[in-house]
Backbone bond lengths (Angstrom), bond angles and torsions (degrees), N, CA, C in turn:
res aa  C-N    CA-C-N  psi(-1)  N-CA   C-N-CA  omega(-1)  CA-C   N-CA-C  phi
1 X - - - 1.475 - - 1.528 111.70 -
2 X 1.367 115.00 -37.74 1.459 117.36 -177.02 1.525 111.65 -63.05
3 X 1.360 116.15 -27.42 1.460 118.11 179.08 1.525 111.23 -63.30
4 X 1.349 116.23 -38.39 1.461 120.16 179.05 1.527 110.61 -67.69
5 X 1.330 116.31 -38.92 1.469 119.61 177.25 1.524 110.58 -62.69
6 X 1.335 116.03 -43.14 1.463 120.75 178.72 1.524 111.05 -62.27
7 X 1.341 116.60 -43.65 1.465 121.21 178.60 1.518 110.91 -62.17
8 X 1.335 116.17 -41.07 1.467 120.96 179.81 1.531 110.11 -60.70
9 X 1.338 116.50 -49.06 1.464 120.01 -178.56 1.526 111.42 -66.26
10 X 1.329 116.31 -33.42 1.459 120.06 177.67 1.527 110.81 -65.84
11 X 1.329 115.95 -43.78 1.475 120.48 178.28 1.518 110.21 -62.67
12 X 1.335 117.03 -42.88 1.468 121.05 179.06 1.525 110.24 -62.43
13 X 1.330 116.77 -43.90 1.466 120.89 -179.18 1.527 111.19 -62.65
14 X 1.337 116.18 -44.43 1.466 119.93 178.18 1.518 110.64 -63.00
15 X 1.337 116.64 -40.94 1.459 120.63 178.58 1.515 111.90 -61.85
16 X 1.329 116.85 -42.21 1.469 121.09 179.03 1.524 110.71 -63.66
17 X 1.332 115.90 -43.75 1.474 120.11 179.00 1.526 110.71 -61.43
18 X 1.321 116.68 -43.40 1.471 120.28 179.99 1.522 111.20 -64.14
19 X 1.323 117.00 -40.70 1.477 120.68 179.14 1.522 110.45 -64.01
20 X 1.339 116.27 -43.05 1.467 120.22 178.49 1.527 110.69 -63.38
21 X 1.346 115.72 -45.37 1.471 119.81 179.90 1.523 111.19 -61.72
22 X 1.325 116.09 -40.79 1.461 120.44 178.45 1.522 110.57 -63.64
23 X 1.320 116.48 -40.54 1.453 120.40 178.47 1.514 112.31 -64.93
24 X 1.338 116.47 -41.83 1.466 120.89 179.09 1.521 110.76 -63.80
25 X 1.326 116.78 -44.95 1.464 120.89 179.65 1.520 111.74 -64.79
26 X 1.323 117.04 -41.15 1.464 120.84 179.06 1.518 110.41 -63.15
27 X 1.321 116.38 -45.53 1.467 120.74 179.88 1.523 111.59 -61.59
28 X 1.334 116.57 -37.14 1.466 120.85 -177.32 1.527 112.77 -77.75
29 X 1.348 117.74 -14.31 1.458 120.28 177.18 1.510 115.24 107.19
30 X 1.328 117.42 14.25 1.464 120.73 -175.99 1.530 111.94 -58.14
31 X 1.322 117.41 -35.22 1.465 120.84 -176.20 1.530 112.44 -98.46
32 X 1.316 116.34 10.47 1.465 120.46 179.62 1.530 110.16 -72.83
33 X 1.323 116.26 138.56 1.465 121.43 178.69 1.525 109.45 -91.83
34 X 1.325 116.79 119.81 1.461 121.89 179.58 1.521 109.06 -78.13
35 X 1.327 115.86 123.02 1.479 121.52 179.87 1.521 108.92 -119.10
36 X 1.326 115.85 117.15 1.461 121.89 -179.41 1.524 108.77 -94.13
37 X 1.317 115.96 141.65 1.462 119.89 177.62 1.535 109.32 -147.29
38 X 1.331 114.18 161.73 1.459 120.45 172.69 1.515 108.28 -112.96
39 X 1.331 115.83 142.92 1.451 118.64 179.19 1.511 111.30 171.90
40 X 1.325 115.40 -165.85 1.457 122.20 178.06 1.523 109.13 -82.21
41 X 1.311 118.38 132.19 1.472 119.34 -178.26 1.526 111.29 -69.50
42 X 1.330 117.71 132.85 1.465 119.76 176.86 1.516 111.90 -67.95
43 X 1.332 117.08 -26.84 1.461 120.96 179.12 1.518 108.28 -159.56
44 X 1.324 115.27 146.31 1.462 121.50 175.02 1.530 108.09 -142.69
45 X 1.333 117.73 145.77 1.459 118.25 171.91 1.523 109.67 -62.41
46 X 1.314 117.71 137.56 1.471 121.37 -176.98 1.533 109.52 -121.26
47 X 1.341 117.05 -79.24 1.467 120.16 172.75 1.517 107.50 -85.66
48 X 1.330 116.64 122.98 1.473 118.73 -171.18 1.521 111.13 -139.42
49 X 1.319 113.81 158.90 1.464 123.00 163.64 1.520 106.32 -111.92
50 X 1.318 117.63 140.09 1.462 119.84 -175.29 1.519 110.03 -149.19
51 X 1.317 114.13 163.10 1.453 120.92 171.74 1.527 107.90 -137.09
52 X 1.314 116.50 135.67 1.459 122.46 -177.36 1.522 110.02 -89.33
53 X 1.320 115.77 135.45 1.455 121.76 176.97 1.533 109.37 -128.54
54 X 1.307 115.79 155.22 1.466 122.63 174.94 1.518 108.20 -130.55
55 X 1.333 115.89 131.31 1.453 120.29 -179.91 1.515 111.09 143.42
56 X 1.319 117.65 -173.45 1.470 121.05 -177.00 1.526 111.76 -57.73
57 X 1.321 115.62 135.43 1.463 120.00 -179.97 1.526 112.38 -61.44
58 X 1.334 116.38 -30.02 1.466 118.38 -177.85 1.528 112.10 -67.64
59 X 1.333 116.93 -10.98 1.467 120.65 177.38 1.530 112.09 -90.54
60 X 1.329 117.43 0.99 1.464 120.40 -177.03 1.524 112.25 -59.88
61 X 1.325 116.76 -30.87 1.457 120.06 179.32 1.517 112.85 -56.85
62 X 1.337 117.23 -29.18 1.459 121.04 179.03 1.522 112.05 -65.29
63 X 1.337 116.52 -19.71 1.462 121.12 176.54 1.522 111.03 -97.88
64 X 1.319 117.09 -33.69 1.462 120.43 178.99 1.529 111.95 -63.69
65 X 1.323 117.64 -43.10 1.457 120.48 -173.92 1.527 112.56 -62.57
66 X 1.343 120.15 -47.78 1.468 119.23 176.94 1.529 112.96 -63.15
67 X 1.351 116.91 -36.51 1.456 119.89 179.46 1.521 111.07 -65.22
68 X 1.333 116.72 -39.36 1.461 120.31 178.10 1.531 111.12 -60.13
69 X 1.322 117.25 -31.01 1.467 120.73 177.29 1.518 111.39 -77.98
70 X 1.336 116.70 -35.84 1.458 120.59 178.83 1.526 112.07 -69.68
71 X 1.330 116.01 -38.33 1.475 121.45 -175.66 1.524 109.53 -130.05
72 X 1.326 118.45 68.00 1.470 121.29 -172.83 1.527 114.64 -65.75
73 X 1.333 117.89 -19.87 1.465 120.36 -177.87 1.530 112.40 -100.40
74 X 1.307 116.70 -0.42 1.465 120.64 -177.53 1.524 110.64 -97.64
75 X 1.325 115.96 148.29 1.458 120.67 175.13 1.527 109.26 -78.89
76 X 1.318 114.34 136.59 1.456 120.69 -176.20 1.526 111.52 -101.21
77 X 1.312 115.88 156.61 1.459 120.83 177.47 1.521 108.74 -151.53
78 X 1.314 115.04 162.40 1.454 121.79 171.58 1.515 108.97 -134.78
79 X 1.310 117.35 147.29 1.464 121.61 174.51 1.523 107.55 -126.51
80 X 1.325 115.20 129.51 1.468 122.09 -174.05 1.529 108.32 -114.43
81 X 1.338 115.99 118.29 1.456 120.84 -167.69 1.525 114.88 -94.20
82 X 1.293 118.10 -26.02 1.465 120.17 -171.57 1.521 111.34 -116.06
83 X 1.323 115.69 147.55 1.459 122.20 179.08 1.529 108.97 -78.66
84 X 1.330 118.13 115.53 1.471 119.46 -178.63 1.521 113.86 -66.73
85 X 1.341 117.38 -12.88 1.466 120.02 177.80 1.523 112.16 -77.81
86 X 1.340 117.04 -18.87 1.471 119.73 -177.27 1.531 112.86 -124.51
87 X 1.318 117.56 -14.93 1.464 121.76 -177.95 1.519 110.03 -105.50
88 X 1.324 118.38 131.65 1.473 120.45 176.96 1.526 111.11 -56.31
89 X 1.309 116.57 146.45 1.466 120.77 -175.91 1.524 112.99 -55.92
90 X 1.316 117.39 -38.11 1.461 119.32 -176.69 1.524 112.72 -77.48
91 X 1.351 117.07 -3.04 1.468 121.33 178.85 1.531 112.27 -108.53
92 X 1.316 117.62 -2.38 1.462 120.71 -177.69 1.531 110.18 -67.99
93 X 1.336 115.52 132.40 1.462 120.34 -178.44 1.526 110.41 -112.98
94 X 1.313 114.70 138.19 1.459 119.81 177.57 1.520 109.30 -154.64
95 X 1.318 115.08 158.62 1.462 119.47 173.42 1.520 108.98 -120.02
96 X 1.305 115.27 149.05 1.459 123.35 172.29 1.524 106.46 -119.81
97 X 1.319 116.57 132.28 1.458 117.87 -175.59 1.512 113.13 -153.09
98 X 1.325 114.29 178.60 1.458 121.31 176.09 1.519 109.30 -133.15
99 X 1.320 115.34 152.33 1.458 121.64 -178.64 1.525 110.25 -83.14
100 X 1.323 115.11 141.59 1.452 122.28 178.29 1.517 109.05 -119.71
101 X 1.330 118.19 151.86 1.465 119.77 177.45 1.518 111.23 -70.68
102 X 1.323 115.19 167.89 1.454 121.18 176.03 1.530 109.33 -56.28
103 X 1.347 117.57 140.69 1.472 119.43 -178.31 1.530 114.03 -52.93
104 X 1.323 117.57 -32.53 1.458 120.32 -178.91 1.524 112.68 -74.02
105 X 1.332 116.97 -14.29 1.461 120.84 -177.03 1.527 112.77 -104.86
106 X 1.307 117.20 7.11 1.455 119.65 -174.65 1.525 111.22 -86.47
107 X 1.328 115.15 137.08 1.453 121.76 174.66 1.514 110.60 -102.98
108 X 1.320 115.79 -171.19 1.460 120.70 -176.95 1.527 111.76 -64.18
109 X 1.343 117.24 -35.82 1.464 119.80 -179.31 1.523 111.04 -64.70
110 X 1.346 116.62 -37.35 1.458 120.06 178.39 1.524 110.58 -70.51
111 X 1.321 116.97 -37.17 1.466 119.61 176.32 1.525 110.64 -63.14
112 X 1.326 116.16 -37.55 1.469 119.94 176.40 1.527 111.15 -64.91
113 X 1.346 116.15 -39.34 1.463 120.23 178.30 1.517 110.10 -63.46
114 X 1.327 117.44 -43.77 1.459 120.76 -179.99 1.524 110.64 -61.22
115 X 1.333 116.10 -41.83 1.463 119.65 179.05 1.528 110.32 -63.55
116 X 1.334 116.50 -40.00 1.458 120.32 179.42 1.527 110.86 -66.25
117 X 1.342 116.51 -42.89 1.464 119.88 178.64 1.521 111.23 -63.69
118 X 1.318 115.77 -42.11 1.463 119.90 179.97 1.528 111.06 -62.40
119 X 1.326 116.35 -37.74 1.469 119.82 179.45 1.524 111.96 -67.30
120 X 1.340 116.58 -19.32 1.470 121.37 177.59 1.526 112.42 -98.49
121 X 1.325 116.92 12.13 1.455 120.06 173.46 1.515 115.61 94.13
122 X 1.329 118.34 9.01 1.464 120.78 -178.98 1.525 110.53 -81.69
123 X 1.340 114.05 144.50 1.456 122.47 176.09 1.531 108.50 -104.74
124 X 1.326 115.48 167.80 1.463 120.18 -178.97 1.524 109.49 -123.22
125 X 1.328 114.57 143.92 1.463 119.53 -174.66 1.523 108.64 -156.21
126 X 1.332 115.30 156.33 1.458 120.94 175.58 1.517 108.68 -121.41
127 X 1.331 116.43 117.02 1.455 120.79 177.54 1.525 110.50 -78.30
128 X 1.327 116.91 152.66 1.469 119.42 178.70 1.527 111.42 -75.44
129 X 1.320 115.03 167.92 1.460 119.10 171.10 1.529 108.29 -73.90
130 X 1.310 115.80 160.45 1.459 120.79 -177.47 1.521 107.90 -146.57
131 X 1.335 116.58 125.79 1.464 120.37 -174.34 1.524 113.85 -92.79
132 X 1.328 116.85 -21.56 1.456 118.32 -176.23 1.524 110.00 -142.12
133 X 1.331 114.55 133.44 1.461 119.90 -177.31 1.524 109.91 -142.57
134 X 1.331 115.05 162.67 1.469 122.19 162.69 1.523 105.66 -93.68
135 X 1.324 117.06 133.62 1.462 119.03 -170.39 1.528 111.67 -146.33
136 X 1.313 115.14 146.97 1.457 121.06 170.67 1.523 108.52 -156.30
137 X 1.314 116.47 164.05 1.461 122.54 179.38 1.521 109.79 -123.50
138 X 1.337 115.15 157.64 1.459 120.46 175.03 1.525 107.91 -146.11
139 X 1.336 117.41 139.83 1.472 119.52 -179.01 1.531 111.79 -57.79
140 X 1.333 115.18 142.62 1.466 120.97 176.57 1.517 108.06 -124.25
141 X 1.313 114.98 102.08 1.465 120.73 -178.64 1.528 111.92 -113.00
142 X 1.333 116.17 -35.90 1.456 121.38 -176.09 1.531 108.39 -163.97
143 X 1.330 115.97 -173.19 1.464 119.39 -177.94 1.527 111.79 -62.86
144 X 1.325 116.98 -33.54 1.466 120.49 178.03 1.523 110.86 -60.71
145 X 1.331 117.04 -34.28 1.474 120.71 178.30 1.522 110.82 -58.97
146 X 1.331 116.96 -39.68 1.466 120.85 -179.27 1.529 110.25 -66.06
147 X 1.323 116.18 -42.40 1.468 120.33 178.42 1.524 110.46 -62.10
148 X 1.334 116.32 -44.98 1.464 120.68 179.53 1.519 111.19 -65.21
149 X 1.334 116.37 -38.55 1.467 120.31 179.41 1.523 110.55 -60.56
150 X 1.329 117.01 -45.25 1.467 120.62 178.67 1.529 109.98 -61.52
151 X 1.309 116.25 -40.33 1.469 121.59 -176.77 1.525 111.76 -69.53
152 X 1.338 117.34 -37.61 1.466 120.60 -173.99 1.533 113.58 -99.82
153 X 1.322 117.84 -39.87 1.469 120.43 -170.68 1.524 112.12 -73.50
154 X 1.335 117.44 -48.83 1.463 118.54 -172.56 1.534 113.47 -65.40
155 X 1.331 119.97 -42.06 1.470 118.12 174.66 1.530 112.45 -61.35
156 X 1.336 116.71 -36.05 1.468 119.98 179.25 1.522 110.44 -68.12
157 X 1.333 117.14 -39.97 1.464 120.85 177.03 1.527 110.82 -62.58
158 X 1.323 117.03 -44.59 1.468 120.14 -179.79 1.519 111.45 -62.78
159 X 1.321 116.13 -42.43 1.459 120.66 179.16 1.530 110.38 -62.74
160 X 1.327 116.90 -42.28 1.472 121.91 -179.60 1.533 110.23 -62.78
161 X 1.330 117.28 -47.92 1.463 120.25 -176.72 1.524 111.64 -66.88
162 X 1.331 116.52 -34.31 1.460 119.64 176.95 1.522 110.67 -69.52
163 X 1.323 116.55 -42.20 1.464 121.07 -178.41 1.515 111.97 -63.34
164 X 1.348 117.02 -38.74 1.461 120.91 -176.54 1.530 112.44 -103.36
165 X 1.335 116.77 11.16 1.470 122.62 178.30 1.530 111.29 51.20
166 X 1.314 115.50 50.42 1.458 122.54 -176.56 1.523 109.49 -104.66
167 X 1.337 115.77 134.25 1.459 120.90 170.98 1.521 107.65 -108.74
168 X 1.300 116.37 116.74 1.457 120.97 -176.67 1.521 108.99 -142.95
169 X 1.305 115.00 163.87 1.457 119.54 177.07 1.516 111.37 125.10
170 X 1.319 116.82 172.65 1.463 128.01 8.80 1.519 112.54 -71.17
171 X 1.323 115.78 167.75 1.457 119.76 -177.27 1.529 110.53 -84.62
172 X 1.323 115.02 126.15 1.457 122.11 177.40 1.529 108.10 -105.76
173 X 1.307 116.41 124.33 1.462 121.30 171.90 1.527 107.21 -101.68
174 X 1.326 115.38 115.52 1.465 121.37 -174.88 1.527 107.68 -113.20
175 X 1.314 116.10 120.49 1.462 120.78 -171.75 1.526 111.33 -94.54
176 X 1.325 114.50 107.92 1.451 121.35 173.65 1.533 108.57 -90.45
177 X 1.327 116.85 -175.72 1.462 120.53 -175.46 1.524 112.77 -63.29
178 X 1.340 116.83 -45.15 1.463 120.62 -173.58 1.520 113.70 -120.40
179 X 1.320 117.99 2.36 1.457 119.26 -178.15 1.520 110.72 -153.54
180 X 1.321 114.59 160.25 1.459 122.18 173.82 1.519 107.46 -103.07
181 X 1.308 115.89 128.11 1.471 119.99 178.02 1.530 108.40 -102.66
182 X 1.317 116.16 123.68 1.459 122.78 178.62 1.525 107.92 -100.13
183 X 1.328 116.01 120.68 1.461 121.52 -174.57 1.524 109.39 -128.36
184 X 1.339 116.40 126.91 1.464 121.63 176.17 1.526 108.56 -121.83
185 X 1.335 118.03 109.03 1.469 120.81 -177.66 1.521 112.30 -62.37
186 X 1.329 114.03 142.65 1.465 120.88 174.83 1.524 111.06 -104.01
187 X 1.326 117.46 -20.56 1.463 120.78 174.89 1.536 108.68 -129.21
188 X 1.335 115.23 161.26 1.474 121.19 -175.74 1.532 112.04 52.69
189 X 1.298 115.66 36.11 1.468 119.58 -173.76 1.530 112.33 -63.88
190 X 1.322 116.71 -39.18 1.459 119.08 -177.70 1.520 111.91 -65.63
191 X 1.325 116.66 -25.18 1.464 120.43 -179.59 1.519 113.13 -68.03
192 X 1.331 117.25 -13.03 1.464 120.79 179.00 1.530 111.84 -95.40
193 X 1.323 115.24 5.96 1.463 120.32 173.39 1.526 107.12 -97.56
194 X 1.305 116.35 115.77 1.466 119.72 -177.47 1.527 108.78 -65.31
195 X 1.351 117.76 160.10 1.473 120.34 -172.83 1.525 114.40 -53.28
196 X 1.335 118.00 -39.51 1.466 119.59 -178.63 1.529 111.71 -62.63
197 X 1.332 116.69 -39.82 1.464 120.75 -179.73 1.528 110.08 -70.39
198 X 1.326 116.99 -42.77 1.464 120.26 178.03 1.519 110.73 -60.28
199 X 1.327 117.25 -40.09 1.466 121.89 179.44 1.529 110.40 -64.71
200 X 1.315 116.97 -40.95 1.470 120.50 179.92 1.527 111.64 -65.52
201 X 1.331 117.13 -30.12 1.457 120.47 -175.49 1.524 113.56 -86.16
202 X 1.316 117.54 -4.97 1.466 119.27 -179.45 1.521 111.24 -74.28
């Protein structure tokens, strides 16, 4: 009889684990449908502070976390310049940055933030306006959401651009409160390459 009791509790335990796992995956966005579209961007980073990094994209979090502490009230973004399918991991270039207000709207606290960012090696740049982009969103709930976004969003973006013969990029990941917005410019594309990257490509 005890064997049946043990089997019952084992089945219940497995069921509970599966329900929890399903809940975690659902919350992180595992079942979210990625929808790609072209249009006018609702928002783009304009005046920014950034730092250039080279190496595996999966290490970008090591730069995002310190920046989030330096600029906790600023929206963060990343721009990824090289295709990881053709570029060696140690040659991949990307920037991590935060958005700054228009220079005419900055107060003393923002000037202090800029000084602090500069002391940590950040550069400043102004991206151009952009009228047309390829864009999609993905839920941002936790670190698992970022992993799932990379797994689901980028293959869908590549498939979309190949299907419609679209050349867009570089890819901008813009972090809103509850979602990550993926934006690939269709015009003024070179303006989203910071000076160091443009110099390297000459």
